[in-house]
PDB file of N, CA, C and O in Angstrom:
ATOM      1  N   ASP A   1     -61.605 -37.201  15.086  1.00  0.00           N
ATOM      2  CA  ASP A   1     -62.588 -38.087  15.764  1.00  0.00           C
ATOM      3  C   ASP A   1     -62.000 -39.363  16.272  1.00  0.00           C
ATOM      4  O   ASP A   1     -62.712 -40.265  16.713  1.00  0.00           O
ATOM      5  N   ILE A   2     -60.528 -39.445  16.202  1.00  0.00           N
ATOM      6  CA  ILE A   2     -59.959 -40.661  16.640  1.00  0.00           C
ATOM      7  C   ILE A   2     -59.461 -40.397  18.018  1.00  0.00           C
ATOM      8  O   ILE A   2     -58.682 -39.465  18.215  1.00  0.00           O
ATOM      9  N   ALA A   3     -59.886 -41.197  19.014  1.00  0.00           N
ATOM     10  CA  ALA A   3     -59.383 -40.963  20.486  1.00  0.00           C
ATOM     11  C   ALA A   3     -58.149 -41.744  20.681  1.00  0.00           C
ATOM     12  O   ALA A   3     -58.053 -42.924  20.343  1.00  0.00           O
ATOM     13  N   ALA A   4     -57.187 -41.047  21.247  1.00  0.00           N
ATOM     14  CA  ALA A   4     -55.906 -41.637  21.592  1.00  0.00           C
ATOM     15  C   ALA A   4     -55.906 -41.923  23.091  1.00  0.00           C
ATOM     16  O   ALA A   4     -56.247 -41.041  23.879  1.00  0.00           O
ATOM     17  N   PRO A   5     -55.522 -43.169  23.517  1.00  0.00           N
ATOM     18  CA  PRO A   5     -55.576 -43.483  25.006  1.00  0.00           C
ATOM     19  C   PRO A   5     -54.557 -42.746  25.839  1.00  0.00           C
ATOM     20  O   PRO A   5     -54.769 -42.526  27.031  1.00  0.00           O
ATOM     21  N   ASP A   6     -53.495 -42.376  25.251  1.00  0.00           N
ATOM     22  CA  ASP A   6     -52.351 -41.717  26.044  1.00  0.00           C
ATOM     23  C   ASP A   6     -51.521 -40.880  25.165  1.00  0.00           C
ATOM     24  O   ASP A   6     -51.699 -40.894  23.947  1.00  0.00           O
ATOM     25  N   ASN A   7     -50.602 -40.133  25.736  1.00  0.00           N
ATOM     26  CA  ASN A   7     -49.786 -39.221  24.965  1.00  0.00           C
ATOM     27  C   ASN A   7     -48.885 -39.869  23.998  1.00  0.00           C
ATOM     28  O   ASN A   7     -48.651 -39.309  22.927  1.00  0.00           O
ATOM     29  N   ALA A   8     -48.326 -41.081  24.312  1.00  0.00           N
ATOM     30  CA  ALA A   8     -47.502 -41.701  23.371  1.00  0.00           C
ATOM     31  C   ALA A   8     -48.294 -42.173  22.122  1.00  0.00           C
ATOM     32  O   ALA A   8     -47.813 -42.109  20.991  1.00  0.00           O
ATOM     33  N   ALA A   9     -49.478 -42.628  22.377  1.00  0.00           N
ATOM     34  CA  ALA A   9     -50.344 -43.022  21.234  1.00  0.00           C
ATOM     35  C   ALA A   9     -50.730 -41.819  20.356  1.00  0.00           C
ATOM     36  O   ALA A   9     -50.775 -41.909  19.129  1.00  0.00           O
ATOM     37  N   TRP A  10     -51.001 -40.713  21.017  1.00  0.00           N
ATOM     38  CA  TRP A  10     -51.297 -39.454  20.315  1.00  0.00           C
ATOM     39  C   TRP A  10     -50.073 -39.016  19.500  1.00  0.00           C
ATOM     40  O   TRP A  10     -50.238 -38.634  18.341  1.00  0.00           O
ATOM     41  N   LEU A  11     -48.937 -39.053  20.015  1.00  0.00           N
ATOM     42  CA  LEU A  11     -47.722 -38.631  19.304  1.00  0.00           C
ATOM     43  C   LEU A  11     -47.439 -39.600  18.085  1.00  0.00           C
ATOM     44  O   LEU A  11     -47.011 -39.173  17.013  1.00  0.00           O
ATOM     45  N   ALA A  12     -47.695 -40.871  18.314  1.00  0.00           N
ATOM     46  CA  ALA A  12     -47.520 -41.850  17.205  1.00  0.00           C
ATOM     47  C   ALA A  12     -48.543 -41.568  16.092  1.00  0.00           C
ATOM     48  O   ALA A  12     -48.207 -41.560  14.908  1.00  0.00           O
ATOM     49  N   LEU A  13     -49.802 -41.338  16.506  1.00  0.00           N
ATOM     50  CA  LEU A  13     -50.814 -41.025  15.488  1.00  0.00           C
ATOM     51  C   LEU A  13     -50.508 -39.783  14.748  1.00  0.00           C
ATOM     52  O   LEU A  13     -50.649 -39.731  13.526  1.00  0.00           O
ATOM     53  N   LYS A  14     -50.092 -38.774  15.455  1.00  0.00           N
ATOM     54  CA  LYS A  14     -49.810 -37.436  14.822  1.00  0.00           C
ATOM     55  C   LYS A  14     -48.609 -37.602  13.891  1.00  0.00           C
ATOM     56  O   LYS A  14     -48.589 -36.941  12.853  1.00  0.00           O
ATOM     57  N   ALA A  15     -47.622 -38.423  14.178  1.00  0.00           N
ATOM     58  CA  ALA A  15     -46.522 -38.689  13.322  1.00  0.00           C
ATOM     59  C   ALA A  15     -46.993 -39.436  12.036  1.00  0.00           C
ATOM     60  O   ALA A  15     -46.539 -39.122  10.935  1.00  0.00           O
ATOM     61  N   GLU A  16     -47.921 -40.440  12.195  1.00  0.00           N
ATOM     62  CA  GLU A  16     -48.452 -41.161  11.038  1.00  0.00           C
ATOM     63  C   GLU A  16     -49.264 -40.283  10.105  1.00  0.00           C
ATOM     64  O   GLU A  16     -49.235 -40.442   8.885  1.00  0.00           O
ATOM     65  N   ILE A  17     -50.002 -39.336  10.722  1.00  0.00           N
ATOM     66  CA  ILE A  17     -50.825 -38.418   9.934  1.00  0.00           C
ATOM     67  C   ILE A  17     -49.819 -37.407   9.175  1.00  0.00           C
ATOM     68  O   ILE A  17     -50.037 -37.011   8.031  1.00  0.00           O
ATOM     69  N   GLY A  18     -48.831 -37.080   9.845  1.00  0.00           N
ATOM     70  CA  GLY A  18     -47.818 -36.219   9.175  1.00  0.00           C
ATOM     71  C   GLY A  18     -47.116 -36.856   8.100  1.00  0.00           C
ATOM     72  O   GLY A  18     -46.832 -36.195   7.101  1.00  0.00           O
ATOM     73  N   TYR A  19     -46.787 -38.138   8.198  1.00  0.00           N
ATOM     74  CA  TYR A  19     -46.148 -38.907   7.134  1.00  0.00           C
ATOM     75  C   TYR A  19     -47.163 -39.030   5.978  1.00  0.00           C
ATOM     76  O   TYR A  19     -46.773 -38.832   4.827  1.00  0.00           O
ATOM     77  N   LEU A  20     -48.398 -39.336   6.224  1.00  0.00           N
ATOM     78  CA  LEU A  20     -49.412 -39.454   5.179  1.00  0.00           C
ATOM     79  C   LEU A  20     -49.525 -38.141   4.402  1.00  0.00           C
ATOM     80  O   LEU A  20     -49.571 -38.134   3.172  1.00  0.00           O
ATOM     81  N   LEU A  21     -49.568 -37.013   5.156  1.00  0.00           N
ATOM     82  CA  LEU A  21     -49.709 -35.727   4.453  1.00  0.00           C
ATOM     83  C   LEU A  21     -48.460 -35.344   3.662  1.00  0.00           C
ATOM     84  O   LEU A  21     -48.528 -34.710   2.609  1.00  0.00           O
ATOM     85  N   SER A  22     -47.314 -35.757   4.214  1.00  0.00           N
ATOM     86  CA  SER A  22     -46.093 -35.501   3.467  1.00  0.00           C
ATOM     87  C   SER A  22     -46.024 -36.211   2.118  1.00  0.00           C
ATOM     88  O   SER A  22     -45.393 -35.724   1.179  1.00  0.00           O
ATOM     89  N   LYS A  23     -46.681 -37.367   2.036  1.00  0.00           N
ATOM     90  CA  LYS A  23     -46.757 -38.157   0.762  1.00  0.00           C
ATOM     91  C   LYS A  23     -47.869 -37.791  -0.117  1.00  0.00           C
ATOM     92  O   LYS A  23     -47.756 -37.992  -1.326  1.00  0.00           O
ATOM     93  N   ARG A  24     -49.002 -37.239   0.401  1.00  0.00           N
ATOM     94  CA  ARG A  24     -50.135 -37.108  -0.361  1.00  0.00           C
ATOM     95  C   ARG A  24     -50.822 -35.778  -0.486  1.00  0.00           C
ATOM     96  O   ARG A  24     -51.812 -35.617  -1.200  1.00  0.00           O
ATOM     97  N   ALA A  25     -50.234 -34.778   0.273  1.00  0.00           N
ATOM     98  CA  ALA A  25     -50.796 -33.398   0.230  1.00  0.00           C
ATOM     99  C   ALA A  25     -49.713 -32.389  -0.202  1.00  0.00           C
ATOM    100  O   ALA A  25     -48.518 -32.626  -0.029  1.00  0.00           O
ATOM    101  N   THR A  26     -50.162 -31.279  -0.759  1.00  0.00           N
ATOM    102  CA  THR A  26     -49.278 -30.272  -1.118  1.00  0.00           C
ATOM    103  C   THR A  26     -48.720 -29.509   0.162  1.00  0.00           C
ATOM    104  O   THR A  26     -49.217 -29.627   1.282  1.00  0.00           O
ATOM    105  N   GLU A  27     -47.703 -28.769  -0.125  1.00  0.00           N
ATOM    106  CA  GLU A  27     -47.119 -27.965   1.058  1.00  0.00           C
ATOM    107  C   GLU A  27     -48.128 -27.065   1.621  1.00  0.00           C
ATOM    108  O   GLU A  27     -48.282 -26.955   2.838  1.00  0.00           O
ATOM    109  N   ARG A  28     -48.864 -26.375   0.696  1.00  0.00           N
ATOM    110  CA  ARG A  28     -49.858 -25.433   1.146  1.00  0.00           C
ATOM    111  C   ARG A  28     -50.919 -26.094   2.009  1.00  0.00           C
ATOM    112  O   ARG A  28     -51.319 -25.592   3.060  1.00  0.00           O
ATOM    113  N   ASP A  29     -51.372 -27.292   1.491  1.00  0.00           N
ATOM    114  CA  ASP A  29     -52.394 -28.034   2.275  1.00  0.00           C
ATOM    115  C   ASP A  29     -51.907 -28.464   3.633  1.00  0.00           C
ATOM    116  O   ASP A  29     -52.638 -28.420   4.622  1.00  0.00           O
ATOM    117  N   ARG A  30     -50.611 -28.897   3.666  1.00  0.00           N
ATOM    118  CA  ARG A  30     -50.015 -29.306   4.922  1.00  0.00           C
ATOM    119  C   ARG A  30     -49.997 -28.106   5.945  1.00  0.00           C
ATOM    120  O   ARG A  30     -50.254 -28.223   7.143  1.00  0.00           O
ATOM    121  N   GLN A  31     -49.666 -26.960   5.318  1.00  0.00           N
ATOM    122  CA  GLN A  31     -49.615 -25.709   6.205  1.00  0.00           C
ATOM    123  C   GLN A  31     -51.017 -25.405   6.682  1.00  0.00           C
ATOM    124  O   GLN A  31     -51.203 -25.091   7.858  1.00  0.00           O
ATOM    125  N   ILE A  32     -52.026 -25.485   5.803  1.00  0.00           N
ATOM    126  CA  ILE A  32     -53.393 -25.213   6.228  1.00  0.00           C
ATOM    127  C   ILE A  32     -53.785 -26.176   7.344  1.00  0.00           C
ATOM    128  O   ILE A  32     -54.378 -25.754   8.336  1.00  0.00           O
ATOM    129  N   PHE A  33     -53.463 -27.468   7.201  1.00  0.00           N
ATOM    130  CA  PHE A  33     -53.788 -28.494   8.184  1.00  0.00           C
ATOM    131  C   PHE A  33     -53.199 -28.087   9.537  1.00  0.00           C
ATOM    132  O   PHE A  33     -53.881 -28.056  10.561  1.00  0.00           O
ATOM    133  N   GLY A  34     -51.962 -27.793   9.492  1.00  0.00           N
ATOM    134  CA  GLY A  34     -51.289 -27.437  10.815  1.00  0.00           C
ATOM    135  C   GLY A  34     -51.844 -26.172  11.417  1.00  0.00           C
ATOM    136  O   GLY A  34     -52.017 -26.113  12.634  1.00  0.00           O
ATOM    137  N   LEU A  35     -52.136 -25.149  10.624  1.00  0.00           N
ATOM    138  CA  LEU A  35     -52.663 -23.936  11.227  1.00  0.00           C
ATOM    139  C   LEU A  35     -54.041 -24.136  11.814  1.00  0.00           C
ATOM    140  O   LEU A  35     -54.383 -23.527  12.827  1.00  0.00           O
ATOM    141  N   TYR A  36     -54.833 -24.983  11.185  1.00  0.00           N
ATOM    142  CA  TYR A  36     -56.231 -25.256  11.620  1.00  0.00           C
ATOM    143  C   TYR A  36     -56.270 -26.219  12.774  1.00  0.00           C
ATOM    144  O   TYR A  36     -56.833 -25.893  13.819  1.00  0.00           O
ATOM    145  N   TYR A  37     -55.680 -27.427  12.624  1.00  0.00           N
ATOM    146  CA  TYR A  37     -55.815 -28.474  13.579  1.00  0.00           C
ATOM    147  C   TYR A  37     -54.804 -28.408  14.722  1.00  0.00           C
ATOM    148  O   TYR A  37     -55.059 -28.883  15.828  1.00  0.00           O
ATOM    149  N   LEU A  38     -53.635 -27.799  14.424  1.00  0.00           N
ATOM    150  CA  LEU A  38     -52.605 -27.871  15.466  1.00  0.00           C
ATOM    151  C   LEU A  38     -52.498 -26.456  16.178  1.00  0.00           C
ATOM    152  O   LEU A  38     -52.237 -26.365  17.378  1.00  0.00           O
ATOM    153  N   GLN A  39     -52.713 -25.384  15.374  1.00  0.00           N
ATOM    154  CA  GLN A  39     -52.621 -24.069  15.952  1.00  0.00           C
ATOM    155  C   GLN A  39     -53.878 -23.429  16.338  1.00  0.00           C
ATOM    156  O   GLN A  39     -53.884 -22.412  17.031  1.00  0.00           O
ATOM    157  N   GLY A  40     -55.066 -24.060  15.862  1.00  0.00           N
ATOM    158  CA  GLY A  40     -56.293 -23.562  16.307  1.00  0.00           C
ATOM    159  C   GLY A  40     -56.870 -22.311  15.552  1.00  0.00           C
ATOM    160  O   GLY A  40     -57.825 -21.681  16.005  1.00  0.00           O
ATOM    161  N   MET A  41     -56.268 -22.000  14.427  1.00  0.00           N
ATOM    162  CA  MET A  41     -56.750 -20.886  13.588  1.00  0.00           C
ATOM    163  C   MET A  41     -58.034 -21.270  12.870  1.00  0.00           C
ATOM    164  O   MET A  41     -58.242 -22.435  12.533  1.00  0.00           O
ATOM    165  N   THR A  42     -58.897 -20.283  12.637  1.00  0.00           N
ATOM    166  CA  THR A  42     -60.114 -20.518  11.852  1.00  0.00           C
ATOM    167  C   THR A  42     -59.780 -20.393  10.388  1.00  0.00           C
ATOM    168  O   THR A  42     -58.721 -19.883  10.023  1.00  0.00           O
ATOM    169  N   ALA A  43     -60.744 -20.891   9.491  1.00  0.00           N
ATOM    170  CA  ALA A  43     -60.528 -20.805   8.038  1.00  0.00           C
ATOM    171  C   ALA A  43     -60.434 -19.365   7.609  1.00  0.00           C
ATOM    172  O   ALA A  43     -59.687 -19.047   6.684  1.00  0.00           O
ATOM    173  N   LYS A  44     -61.205 -18.444   8.283  1.00  0.00           N
ATOM    174  CA  LYS A  44     -61.132 -17.073   7.938  1.00  0.00           C
ATOM    175  C   LYS A  44     -59.787 -16.532   8.244  1.00  0.00           C
ATOM    176  O   LYS A  44     -59.263 -15.803   7.402  1.00  0.00           O
ATOM    177  N   GLU A  45     -59.160 -16.803   9.356  1.00  0.00           N
ATOM    178  CA  GLU A  45     -57.856 -16.356   9.784  1.00  0.00           C
ATOM    179  C   GLU A  45     -56.817 -16.865   8.778  1.00  0.00           C
ATOM    180  O   GLU A  45     -55.908 -16.137   8.378  1.00  0.00           O
ATOM    181  N   ILE A  46     -56.969 -18.089   8.395  1.00  0.00           N
ATOM    182  CA  ILE A  46     -55.967 -18.767   7.499  1.00  0.00           C
ATOM    183  C   ILE A  46     -56.078 -18.029   6.162  1.00  0.00           C
ATOM    184  O   ILE A  46     -55.051 -17.644   5.603  1.00  0.00           O
ATOM    185  N   ALA A  47     -57.286 -17.817   5.628  1.00  0.00           N
ATOM    186  CA  ALA A  47     -57.412 -17.198   4.277  1.00  0.00           C
ATOM    187  C   ALA A  47     -56.889 -15.694   4.310  1.00  0.00           C
ATOM    188  O   ALA A  47     -56.520 -15.156   3.266  1.00  0.00           O
ATOM    189  N   ALA A  48     -56.866 -15.071   5.455  1.00  0.00           N
ATOM    190  CA  ALA A  48     -56.359 -13.713   5.524  1.00  0.00           C
ATOM    191  C   ALA A  48     -54.851 -13.609   5.588  1.00  0.00           C
ATOM    192  O   ALA A  48     -54.297 -12.513   5.494  1.00  0.00           O
ATOM    193  N   LEU A  49     -54.180 -14.740   5.747  1.00  0.00           N
ATOM    194  CA  LEU A  49     -52.702 -14.673   5.816  1.00  0.00           C
ATOM    195  C   LEU A  49     -52.093 -14.204   4.462  1.00  0.00           C
ATOM    196  O   LEU A  49     -52.545 -14.596   3.386  1.00  0.00           O
ATOM    197  N   PRO A  50     -51.070 -13.367   4.566  1.00  0.00           N
ATOM    198  CA  PRO A  50     -50.473 -12.943   3.296  1.00  0.00           C
ATOM    199  C   PRO A  50     -49.865 -14.132   2.536  1.00  0.00           C
ATOM    200  O   PRO A  50     -49.218 -14.974   3.159  1.00  0.00           O
ATOM    201  N   GLY A  51     -50.041 -14.222   1.283  1.00  0.00           N
ATOM    202  CA  GLY A  51     -49.487 -15.263   0.453  1.00  0.00           C
ATOM    203  C   GLY A  51     -50.300 -16.507   0.379  1.00  0.00           C
ATOM    204  O   GLY A  51     -49.955 -17.403  -0.392  1.00  0.00           O
ATOM    205  N   MET A  52     -51.404 -16.627   1.164  1.00  0.00           N
ATOM    206  CA  MET A  52     -52.168 -17.841   1.111  1.00  0.00           C
ATOM    207  C   MET A  52     -52.881 -18.034  -0.157  1.00  0.00           C
ATOM    208  O   MET A  52     -52.968 -19.154  -0.660  1.00  0.00           O
ATOM    209  N   GLY A  53     -53.394 -16.990  -0.696  1.00  0.00           N
ATOM    210  CA  GLY A  53     -53.989 -16.948  -2.015  1.00  0.00           C
ATOM    211  C   GLY A  53     -55.307 -17.816  -2.054  1.00  0.00           C
ATOM    212  O   GLY A  53     -55.637 -18.362  -3.107  1.00  0.00           O
ATOM    213  N   LEU A  54     -56.028 -17.938  -0.951  1.00  0.00           N
ATOM    214  CA  LEU A  54     -57.296 -18.660  -0.931  1.00  0.00           C
ATOM    215  C   LEU A  54     -58.348 -17.799  -0.250  1.00  0.00           C
ATOM    216  O   LEU A  54     -58.053 -16.952   0.593  1.00  0.00           O
ATOM    217  N   THR A  55     -59.628 -18.060  -0.664  1.00  0.00           N
ATOM    218  CA  THR A  55     -60.699 -17.533   0.060  1.00  0.00           C
ATOM    219  C   THR A  55     -61.049 -18.422   1.244  1.00  0.00           C
ATOM    220  O   THR A  55     -60.479 -19.500   1.408  1.00  0.00           O
ATOM    221  N   VAL A  56     -61.986 -17.969   2.065  1.00  0.00           N
ATOM    222  CA  VAL A  56     -62.400 -18.829   3.194  1.00  0.00           C
ATOM    223  C   VAL A  56     -62.887 -20.136   2.667  1.00  0.00           C
ATOM    224  O   VAL A  56     -62.524 -21.183   3.204  1.00  0.00           O
ATOM    225  N   LYS A  57     -63.723 -20.125   1.604  1.00  0.00           N
ATOM    226  CA  LYS A  57     -64.252 -21.360   0.977  1.00  0.00           C
ATOM    227  C   LYS A  57     -63.124 -22.264   0.483  1.00  0.00           C
ATOM    228  O   LYS A  57     -63.214 -23.488   0.572  1.00  0.00           O
ATOM    229  N   GLY A  58     -62.038 -21.636  -0.049  1.00  0.00           N
ATOM    230  CA  GLY A  58     -60.883 -22.345  -0.592  1.00  0.00           C
ATOM    231  C   GLY A  58     -60.213 -23.167   0.592  1.00  0.00           C
ATOM    232  O   GLY A  58     -59.883 -24.344   0.447  1.00  0.00           O
ATOM    233  N   VAL A  59     -60.039 -22.462   1.766  1.00  0.00           N
ATOM    234  CA  VAL A  59     -59.424 -23.077   2.894  1.00  0.00           C
ATOM    235  C   VAL A  59     -60.285 -24.182   3.360  1.00  0.00           C
ATOM    236  O   VAL A  59     -59.792 -25.266   3.672  1.00  0.00           O
ATOM    237  N   GLU A  60     -61.684 -23.924   3.425  1.00  0.00           N
ATOM    238  CA  GLU A  60     -62.569 -24.949   3.913  1.00  0.00           C
ATOM    239  C   GLU A  60     -62.552 -26.175   2.974  1.00  0.00           C
ATOM    240  O   GLU A  60     -62.665 -27.305   3.451  1.00  0.00           O
ATOM    241  N   SER A  61     -62.414 -25.970   1.642  1.00  0.00           N
ATOM    242  CA  SER A  61     -62.350 -27.080   0.764  1.00  0.00           C
ATOM    243  C   SER A  61     -61.059 -27.874   0.939  1.00  0.00           C
ATOM    244  O   SER A  61     -61.073 -29.097   0.804  1.00  0.00           O
ATOM    245  N   ALA A  62     -59.952 -27.212   1.234  1.00  0.00           N
ATOM    246  CA  ALA A  62     -58.654 -27.953   1.556  1.00  0.00           C
ATOM    247  C   ALA A  62     -58.865 -28.746   2.797  1.00  0.00           C
ATOM    248  O   ALA A  62     -58.458 -29.907   2.849  1.00  0.00           O
ATOM    249  N   LEU A  63     -59.469 -28.198   3.786  1.00  0.00           N
ATOM    250  CA  LEU A  63     -59.641 -28.918   5.020  1.00  0.00           C
ATOM    251  C   LEU A  63     -60.582 -30.145   4.826  1.00  0.00           C
ATOM    252  O   LEU A  63     -60.331 -31.216   5.378  1.00  0.00           O
ATOM    253  N   THR A  64     -61.595 -29.979   4.085  1.00  0.00           N
ATOM    254  CA  THR A  64     -62.471 -31.120   3.698  1.00  0.00           C
ATOM    255  C   THR A  64     -61.681 -32.224   2.999  1.00  0.00           C
ATOM    256  O   THR A  64     -61.791 -33.389   3.383  1.00  0.00           O
ATOM    257  N   ARG A  65     -60.910 -31.895   2.012  1.00  0.00           N
ATOM    258  CA  ARG A  65     -60.033 -32.823   1.307  1.00  0.00           C
ATOM    259  C   ARG A  65     -59.076 -33.654   2.216  1.00  0.00           C
ATOM    260  O   ARG A  65     -58.957 -34.877   2.147  1.00  0.00           O
ATOM    261  N   LEU A  66     -58.424 -32.850   3.059  1.00  0.00           N
ATOM    262  CA  LEU A  66     -57.511 -33.405   4.043  1.00  0.00           C
ATOM    263  C   LEU A  66     -58.178 -34.313   5.089  1.00  0.00           C
ATOM    264  O   LEU A  66     -57.658 -35.366   5.456  1.00  0.00           O
ATOM    265  N   THR A  67     -59.330 -33.865   5.543  1.00  0.00           N
ATOM    266  CA  THR A  67     -60.004 -34.693   6.540  1.00  0.00           C
ATOM    267  C   THR A  67     -60.476 -36.013   5.881  1.00  0.00           C
ATOM    268  O   THR A  67     -60.411 -37.068   6.512  1.00  0.00           O
ATOM    269  N   ARG A  68     -60.959 -35.959   4.597  1.00  0.00           N
ATOM    270  CA  ARG A  68     -61.377 -37.120   3.921  1.00  0.00           C
ATOM    271  C   ARG A  68     -60.197 -38.015   3.721  1.00  0.00           C
ATOM    272  O   ARG A  68     -60.340 -39.219   3.933  1.00  0.00           O
ATOM    273  N   LEU A  69     -59.019 -37.527   3.325  1.00  0.00           N
ATOM    274  CA  LEU A  69     -57.841 -38.323   3.070  1.00  0.00           C
ATOM    275  C   LEU A  69     -57.452 -39.029   4.389  1.00  0.00           C
ATOM    276  O   LEU A  69     -57.144 -40.221   4.365  1.00  0.00           O
ATOM    277  N   ILE A  70     -57.458 -38.363   5.470  1.00  0.00           N
ATOM    278  CA  ILE A  70     -57.051 -38.954   6.769  1.00  0.00           C
ATOM    279  C   ILE A  70     -58.148 -40.021   7.097  1.00  0.00           C
ATOM    280  O   ILE A  70     -57.810 -41.153   7.445  1.00  0.00           O
ATOM    281  N   ARG A  71     -59.366 -39.685   6.993  1.00  0.00           N
ATOM    282  CA  ARG A  71     -60.352 -40.720   7.356  1.00  0.00           C
ATOM    283  C   ARG A  71     -60.309 -41.923   6.453  1.00  0.00           C
ATOM    284  O   ARG A  71     -60.549 -43.035   6.924  1.00  0.00           O
ATOM    285  N   GLU A  72     -60.014 -41.758   5.172  1.00  0.00           N
ATOM    286  CA  GLU A  72     -59.920 -42.912   4.279  1.00  0.00           C
ATOM    287  C   GLU A  72     -58.721 -43.810   4.687  1.00  0.00           C
ATOM    288  O   GLU A  72     -58.750 -45.022   4.477  1.00  0.00           O
ATOM    289  N   ASN A  73     -57.689 -43.204   5.260  1.00  0.00           N
ATOM    290  CA  ASN A  73     -56.490 -43.974   5.573  1.00  0.00           C
ATOM    291  C   ASN A  73     -56.460 -44.461   7.028  1.00  0.00           C
ATOM    292  O   ASN A  73     -55.717 -45.383   7.363  1.00  0.00           O
ATOM    293  N   PHE A  74     -57.225 -43.873   7.834  1.00  0.00           N
ATOM    294  CA  PHE A  74     -57.146 -44.272   9.287  1.00  0.00           C
ATOM    295  C   PHE A  74     -58.509 -44.597   9.877  1.00  0.00           C
ATOM    296  O   PHE A  74     -58.568 -45.004  11.038  1.00  0.00           O
ATOM    297  N   GLY A  75     -59.572 -44.447   9.169  1.00  0.00           N
ATOM    298  CA  GLY A  75     -60.896 -44.672   9.638  1.00  0.00           C
ATOM    299  C   GLY A  75     -61.222 -46.074   9.975  1.00  0.00           C
ATOM    300  O   GLY A  75     -61.961 -46.348  10.920  1.00  0.00           O
ATOM    301  N   ASP A  76     -60.665 -46.989   9.190  1.00  0.00           N
ATOM    302  CA  ASP A  76     -60.989 -48.407   9.497  1.00  0.00           C
ATOM    303  C   ASP A  76     -59.802 -49.152  10.064  1.00  0.00           C
ATOM    304  O   ASP A  76     -59.746 -50.381  10.023  1.00  0.00           O
ATOM    305  N   GLY A  77     -58.815 -48.370  10.616  1.00  0.00           N
ATOM    306  CA  GLY A  77     -57.725 -49.030  11.282  1.00  0.00           C
ATOM    307  C   GLY A  77     -56.506 -49.295  10.305  1.00  0.00           C
ATOM    308  O   GLY A  77     -55.419 -49.634  10.772  1.00  0.00           O
ATOM    309  N   LYS A  78     -56.694 -49.140   8.978  1.00  0.00           N
ATOM    310  CA  LYS A  78     -55.635 -49.470   8.146  1.00  0.00           C
ATOM    311  C   LYS A  78     -54.650 -48.237   8.100  1.00  0.00           C
ATOM    312  O   LYS A  78     -54.997 -47.104   8.435  1.00  0.00           O
ATOM    313  N   ARG A  79     -53.428 -48.559   7.668  1.00  0.00           N
ATOM    314  CA  ARG A  79     -52.404 -47.489   7.580  1.00  0.00           C
ATOM    315  C   ARG A  79     -51.808 -47.694   6.121  1.00  0.00           C
ATOM    316  O   ARG A  79     -51.638 -48.795   5.599  1.00  0.00           O
ATOM    317  N   GLU A  80     -51.518 -46.472   5.545  1.00  0.00           N
ATOM    318  CA  GLU A  80     -50.926 -46.515   4.177  1.00  0.00           C
ATOM    319  C   GLU A  80     -49.517 -47.105   4.248  1.00  0.00           C
ATOM    320  O   GLU A  80     -48.848 -47.230   3.223  1.00  0.00           O
TER     321      GLU A  80
END
């Protein structure tokens, strides 16, 4: 829900989110985040991947946690 005014701002924001996730999220959660938000896969498609080991609800829970983490760190303009 954060609007970026140009490509450079978007790339900088994406890098900051990546850094936050590298510090605060598990490898599996970072993978889920990338597949959902960057690759456009659905929670159902992600859950069906071999080795993911999650149900659709499990993927949705991970996405909720990650979205909350990002909003808590970027929602009011502060950065970790």
